[in-house]
C-alpha positions in Angstrom: 9.4 8.1 -18.0 8.4 4.3 -18.3 10.1 0.9 -19.2 8.7 -1.5 -22.1 5.8 -3.4 -20.3 5.8 -6.2 -22.4 8.5 -8.5 -24.1 8.7 -11.8 -26.4 9.5 -15.2 -24.8 9.0 -18.0 -26.9 6.9 -16.5 -29.6 4.7 -16.2 -26.7 3.8 -12.2 -25.5 4.6 -11.5 -21.4 2.7 -8.8 -20.1 4.4 -7.0 -17.5 1.2 -4.7 -16.5 -1.3 -5.7 -14.1 -4.4 -7.3 -15.5 -6.5 -4.7 -16.8 -4.2 -1.7 -16.0 -2.9 -1.0 -20.3 -5.0 2.5 -20.7 -2.0 5.1 -21.7 -0.4 7.3 -19.5 -2.1 10.5 -20.6 -5.4 8.7 -20.4 -5.0 7.4 -17.4 -6.9 8.3 -14.0 -4.9 6.0 -11.6 -1.0 4.8 -12.1 -0.2 1.8 -10.3 3.5 1.5 -10.3 6.1 -0.5 -7.8 8.8 0.9 -4.9 10.7 -2.5 -5.0 12.8 -1.3 -1.6 13.3 -3.0 1.5 17.1 -1.7 2.6 15.5 -0.9 6.4 13.8 -4.3 7.0 14.8 -5.8 10.1 14.0 -9.4 9.8 13.4 -11.4 6.7 13.8 -9.0 3.8 12.5 -9.9 0.1 9.2 -7.2 -0.6 11.8 -5.8 -2.8 10.7 -8.7 -5.4 6.7 -7.9 -4.7 6.2 -6.1 -8.0 7.9 -8.7 -9.8 6.4 -12.0 -8.5 2.5 -9.9 -8.6 2.1 -9.1 -12.5 2.4 -12.2 -14.0 0.5 -13.2 -11.3 -2.6 -11.3 -11.8 -3.3 -13.0 -14.7 -4.6 -15.6 -12.3 -7.2 -13.0 -11.5 -10.2 -11.7 -13.7 -10.7 -8.0 -13.8 -14.0 -8.0 -12.6 -14.8 -7.8 -8.6 -17.7 -9.3 -7.3 -17.7 -8.2 -4.4 -17.1 -4.4 -5.3 -19.9 -4.9 -8.7 -17.1 -3.2 -10.8 -14.7 -4.3 -13.5 -10.9 -3.1 -14.1 -12.1 -3.0 -17.6 -14.1 -0.4 -17.1 -11.5 1.8 -15.0 -8.8 3.8 -16.8 -5.5 2.3 -14.9 -1.7 2.9 -16.5 0.1 0.6 -15.0 4.3 1.9 -15.0 5.8 -0.8 -13.9 8.7 -0.7 -11.2 10.7 2.4 -10.6 14.4 2.0 -10.9 15.7 2.6 -7.4 19.6 2.7 -6.3 20.7 0.3 -3.5 22.6 1.6 0.2 20.9 5.4 -0.1 17.9 5.2 1.6 17.2 9.0 2.1 17.8 9.1 -2.3 15.5 6.1 -2.9 12.8 8.1 -0.5 13.3 11.3 -2.3 12.7 9.3 -5.7 10.0 7.7 -4.8 8.1 11.3 -3.6 9.2 13.1 -6.6 7.8 10.2 -9.0 4.7 9.9 -6.2 4.0 14.6 -6.6 4.3 13.8 -10.6 1.4 11.5 -10.8 -0.6 14.0 -8.2 0.5 17.1 -10.6 -0.7 15.4 -13.7 -4.4 15.1 -11.8 -3.8 11.3 -11.4 -4.6 9.0 -8.4 -2.0 6.8 -7.8 -1.6 3.3 -6.0 2.0 1.9 -5.4 3.4 -1.5 -4.9 5.7 -1.9 -1.6 8.1 -2.5 -0.9 8.6 -2.2 2.5 6.6 0.2 4.7 8.8 3.0 4.6 8.4 3.2 0.7 4.7 5.3 2.3 6.4 7.9 3.9 7.0 10.3 0.3 4.2 9.1 -0.9 2.0 10.4 1.9 3.9 13.5 2.0 3.3 13.9 -1.6 -0.2 13.4 -0.9 0.1 15.6 2.1 1.7 18.8 0.2 -0.8 18.4 -2.6 -3.5 18.0 -0.1 -2.9 19.9 3.6 -6.1 18.5 5.0 -5.0 15.1 3.9 -6.0 11.7 6.9 -4.2 8.4 6.8 -6.3 5.5 7.1 -3.3 2.5 8.3 -4.3 -1.2 8.2 -1.3 -2.8 9.6 -0.1 -5.7 12.4 2.5 -3.0 13.5 2.4 0.1 15.4 5.2 2.0 13.4 5.0 4.6 15.5 9.0 4.1 17.1 11.2 7.5 17.2 13.8 5.5 15.6 14.6 1.5 15.4 18.7 1.0 16.3 18.8 4.9 16.2 17.8 5.3 12.7 14.5 7.6 12.6 14.3 6.5 8.6 12.5 2.7 9.2 10.0 0.5 8.0 9.3 0.5 12.2 9.0 4.5 12.2 7.1 5.0 8.9 3.9 6.1 10.9 5.9 8.3 13.1 7.5 9.9 10.5 4.3 11.0 8.7 2.9 12.2 12.0 5.7 14.5 12.5 3.8 16.4 9.1 0.3 15.6 9.8 0.1 16.1 13.9 -2.7 14.7 15.5 -6.1 13.8 14.9 -5.1 13.1 11.0 -3.9 9.3 11.7 -6.0 6.0 12.0 -4.8 3.0 12.3 -6.6 -0.8 12.7 -5.6 -4.3 13.3 -2.5 -3.6 15.7 -1.2 -6.3 17.0 2.4 -6.0 17.7 4.9 -2.9 18.5 6.7 -1.4 21.8 4.9 -0.4 24.9 5.4 3.2 24.2 4.2 3.2 21.1 0.7 1.9 22.2 1.2 4.6 24.9 2.1 7.4 22.7 -0.4 6.4 20.4 -3.3 7.0 22.9 -3.3 11.2 22.6 -1.7 11.2 18.5 -3.4 8.8 16.8 -7.0 7.1 16.8 -5.3 3.5 17.0 -7.3 0.3 17.4 -5.8 -3.1 18.4 -6.5 -6.0 16.9 -9.7 -6.0 14.7 -11.0 -3.3 12.7 -14.2 -2.6 13.8 -14.4 1.0 14.2 -13.5 1.5 10.8 -17.0 2.3 9.2 -17.3 4.7 11.5 -14.4 6.7 10.9 -14.6 6.5 7.3 -18.3 8.0 7.8 -16.7 10.6 9.8 -13.8 11.5 6.7 -16.0 10.7 3.7 -16.0 14.4 2.5 -11.6 14.9 2.9 -8.8 13.7 1.4 -7.5 10.7 2.5 -4.3 8.0 1.7 -4.9 4.4 2.6 -1.6 2.4 3.5 -2.4 -1.2 3.8 0.2 -3.6 5.3 -0.3 -7.3 4.2 1.1 -8.1 7.3 -2.8 -7.0 8.9 -3.4 -10.7 7.6 -3.2 -13.4 9.6 0.0 -15.6 8.7 -2.1 -18.8 8.4 -3.6 -16.9 5.4 -0.7 -14.7 4.1 2.8 -16.2 5.1 4.3 -14.6 2.4 6.2 -11.2 4.7 8.7 -10.6 6.0 7.5 -10.0 9.9 4.2 -12.4 10.3 2.5 -11.4 13.0 0.0 -14.4 14.5 -3.1 -13.1 15.5 -4.4 -11.3 12.5 -7.6 -10.8 10.9 -9.2 -13.1 8.3 -9.1 -11.7 4.4 -13.5 -11.8 4.3 -13.0 -9.3 7.0 -10.3 -6.9 5.0 -12.3 -6.9 1.8 -15.0 -6.0 4.0 -12.7 -3.3 5.2 -12.1 -2.6 1.8 -16.2 -2.3 0.9 -16.5 0.3 3.7 -13.6 2.4 2.2 -16.4 3.1 -0.9 -18.3 5.7 1.6 -14.8 7.8 1.1 -15.5 10.4 -1.6 -12.2 12.0 -2.0 -9.3 9.1 -1.7 -6.8 10.6 -3.2 -3.6 7.7 -2.9 -3.2 4.8 -1.8 -0.7 1.2 -1.4 -0.5 -1.9 -0.3 3.4 -2.9 0.7 5.2 -6.2 2.6 4.6 -9.5 0.1 7.5 -11.3 0.5 6.2 -13.9 -2.3 9.8 -15.9 -1.6 8.7 -16.7 1.9 5.4 -18.5 0.6 6.2 -21.3 -2.1 2.6 -21.9 -2.9 1.6 -18.6 -4.2 -0.5 -18.0 -2.2 0.4 -15.0 -0.5 0.4 -13.1 -4.2 -2.5 -14.0 -4.7 -4.1 -12.1 -1.9 -1.8 -9.2 -2.6 -3.1 -9.4 -6.3 -7.0 -9.2 -5.2 -6.4 -6.7 -2.7 -4.9 -4.6 -5.5 -7.5 -4.9 -7.6 -10.2 -4.0 -5.0 -8.1 -0.9 -4.2 -8.1 0.1 -7.6 -11.2 -0.3 -8.2 -12.0 1.9 -4.5 -9.6 4.5 -6.3 -12.0 4.4 -10.1 -15.1 5.0 -8.4 
């Protein structure tokens, strides 16, 4: 099921696992895996390279988070690497991601998925919903992702949350940081989702109301201002700061039943400085520790 997680290069050990995530699968409580797919990206592609950039750069982090006062060395996380996904067949890609997500959940484990474009969240959220019918979704993003279709295609990164609504229905989706979308999407959201424009100010109250139900958290890193996070396919000025995102992740600690999560939309090649990849790495560490509680 999983490929090799290390290689030897120039007499040095080169790890393919995220820092602190080397627990054997059978013993793990959390599975980290990547879905390297950007087949419906409408502007700048490249999110399929995120996992390849994140894992080696994670060794610039410590395993300890002073924000959450937790350490990945105390968590039981297995990094399964990136899924091997086919090119040119979106439906088959989604099926494979969904099958893998369902297998992890069936084994009694949680997962954190690394994107990939945001469409990869759809099959993972569906797998979580199939196991937890009372599932609610917290969606942190710059974009509404509520189009019925994009240029006639219903399976798109621009319609991923609308596709989730198809099976979740009203009252299950909570959107934060949203600052871009069609006028019709914002109008539609008024009666179908909880949508907070621009900020995450109501997140603490929403978390309190969801603290006892199953929750899936999806974080599109383009919620951050491009000055902080330029390495993404659809940068959207006017975003939140990284401290605000860390505060939001801290608020998620109130949730008692986060069943899975994802962090998506890093395109590392658009930030040669590596700063965006560092932001993604730290976000993944914080979310793994959030799941580990």
